[in-house]
C-alpha positions as CSV (number, residue, x, y, z in Angstrom):
1,M,37.6,119.3,-16.1
2,S,39.4,122.3,-14.6
3,G,42.1,121.3,-12.2
4,L,42.6,117.7,-13.5
5,L,46.1,116.6,-14.3
6,Q,47.3,113.2,-15.5
7,V,50.6,111.9,-14.0
8,R,52.2,109.1,-15.9
9,V,55.4,107.2,-15.1
10,T,57.5,105.2,-17.6
11,G,60.7,103.2,-17.1
12,V,63.8,102.7,-19.1
13,V,65.6,99.3,-18.8
14,V,68.7,99.1,-20.9
15,E,70.8,95.9,-20.9
16,N,73.6,95.0,-23.4
17,D,72.6,97.8,-25.8
18,H,69.0,96.7,-25.8
19,I,66.0,98.7,-24.4
20,L,62.7,97.3,-23.1
21,L,59.7,98.3,-25.2
22,V,56.1,97.3,-25.4
23,K,54.1,97.2,-28.6
24,Q,51.0,99.3,-28.1
25,Q,49.3,102.0,-30.1
26,V,50.7,105.4,-29.1
27,A,49.6,108.9,-29.9
28,G,51.2,110.0,-33.1
29,G,50.9,106.6,-34.6
30,R,54.1,105.1,-33.1
31,G,53.5,101.3,-32.5
32,W,56.1,100.9,-29.7
33,S,56.6,102.7,-26.4
34,L,58.3,102.6,-23.0
35,P,56.4,100.6,-20.5
36,G,54.5,102.6,-17.9
37,G,51.2,104.2,-17.1
38,R,49.1,106.3,-14.8
39,V,49.9,106.9,-11.1
40,E,47.0,105.6,-9.1
41,P,45.6,107.4,-6.0
42,G,47.7,106.7,-3.0
43,E,50.8,105.5,-4.9
44,T,54.2,107.0,-4.9
45,L,55.9,107.5,-8.2
46,E,58.3,104.6,-7.3
47,E,55.4,102.3,-6.5
48,A,53.6,103.2,-9.7
49,V,56.6,102.5,-12.0
50,I,57.4,99.2,-10.2
51,R,53.7,98.1,-10.5
52,E,53.4,99.1,-14.1
53,M,56.6,97.3,-15.1
54,E,55.5,94.1,-13.5
55,E,51.9,94.4,-15.0
56,E,53.1,95.2,-18.5
57,T,56.3,93.2,-18.9
58,G,56.5,90.6,-16.1
59,I,59.8,91.9,-14.8
60,A,60.7,93.1,-11.3
61,V,62.7,96.3,-11.1
62,N,64.6,98.6,-8.8
63,V,64.2,102.3,-9.4
64,G,67.5,104.0,-10.3
65,K,67.7,107.6,-11.1
66,L,65.2,110.1,-12.4
67,L,65.8,110.5,-16.1
68,Y,63.5,113.4,-17.0
69,V,60.2,115.2,-16.4
70,C,58.3,116.6,-19.3
71,D,54.8,117.7,-20.0
72,K,52.1,117.6,-22.7
73,P,49.7,120.5,-21.8
74,D,47.6,119.9,-24.9
75,A,46.6,116.4,-23.8
76,V,43.1,116.0,-22.2
77,P,43.6,116.1,-19.3
78,P,47.1,117.7,-19.4
79,L,49.9,115.2,-18.8
80,V,53.0,115.3,-16.7
81,H,55.4,112.5,-17.8
82,I,58.1,111.2,-15.4
83,T,60.6,108.7,-16.5
84,F,63.1,106.6,-14.4
85,L,66.1,104.5,-15.2
86,L,65.3,101.0,-13.9
87,E,67.3,97.9,-13.1
88,K,65.9,94.5,-13.8
89,V,66.1,92.4,-10.7
90,G,63.8,89.4,-11.5
91,G,61.0,88.0,-13.5
92,E,60.7,87.0,-17.1
93,L,59.4,89.0,-20.1
94,R,55.8,88.1,-20.8
95,L,52.7,89.6,-22.3
96,P,50.2,91.1,-19.8
97,S,46.7,89.8,-19.4
98,N,45.3,93.0,-21.0
99,E,42.1,92.1,-19.2
100,F,41.0,95.6,-18.5
101,D,43.0,97.5,-21.1
102,R,41.4,99.5,-23.8
103,N,44.7,99.7,-25.6
104,P,46.2,96.2,-25.2
105,I,49.9,95.4,-25.4
106,R,50.6,93.1,-28.3
107,A,54.3,92.4,-27.7
108,V,57.1,92.9,-25.1
109,A,60.7,92.9,-26.3
110,M,64.3,93.9,-25.7
111,V,65.1,95.9,-28.8
112,P,68.6,97.0,-29.9
113,V,69.0,100.7,-29.1
114,D,70.3,101.3,-32.6
115,Q,66.9,100.1,-34.0
116,L,64.8,102.5,-32.0
117,E,64.0,104.5,-35.1
118,A,62.7,101.4,-36.9
119,H,60.3,101.1,-33.9
120,G,58.9,104.6,-34.4
121,F,61.2,106.5,-32.0
122,S,63.0,109.6,-33.1
123,A,66.8,110.0,-33.7
124,T,66.7,112.5,-30.8
125,F,65.4,109.9,-28.3
126,R,67.9,107.2,-29.7
127,R,70.8,109.6,-29.0
128,L,69.6,110.3,-25.5
129,V,69.5,106.6,-24.7
130,Q,72.9,106.0,-26.3
131,E,74.4,108.9,-24.4
132,G,73.0,107.7,-21.1
133,F,70.5,110.6,-20.8
134,P,73.1,113.4,-20.2
135,Q,70.5,115.8,-18.7
136,A,69.1,113.2,-16.3
137,G,67.1,114.5,-13.4
138,S,66.0,117.6,-15.2
139,Y,62.8,119.2,-16.5
140,Q,62.7,118.9,-20.3
141,G,59.7,121.0,-21.1
142,L,57.4,119.7,-23.8
143,K,57.5,116.0,-24.5
144,H,58.7,116.5,-28.0
145,N,61.9,118.1,-26.7
146,I,63.1,114.6,-25.8
147,G,62.0,113.2,-29.1
148,L,58.7,111.7,-28.0
């Protein structure tokens, strides 16, 4: 497997102090996560995050700013994780078909940011969201540095 690298994109949609999450089994036992997924061959990062958001949540988005880049070198294959701030521009929240997904999404919800910890996120990540990601656009090193 030498030379393989997984590139994943996720999106943050925050409206009225609520953040968009999907209920899905995540490494570390967390039951909720940010919507997103793998970048497919031939896709740009922007195309991938727009596609993933529509597939997983039913909403159409515009890509805002880059929030952070982090990595997880102990994953197999190693993972580069890129997250964008997104703006909802259409669509309605809905469950995906999960037709081809080995890890199906069981719920899609706008969750109050102050309840992120009750949904399995760390206090570090909650603070980043509440503060508007003060280090937006930067490399954050290991994924746990942003509380994920």
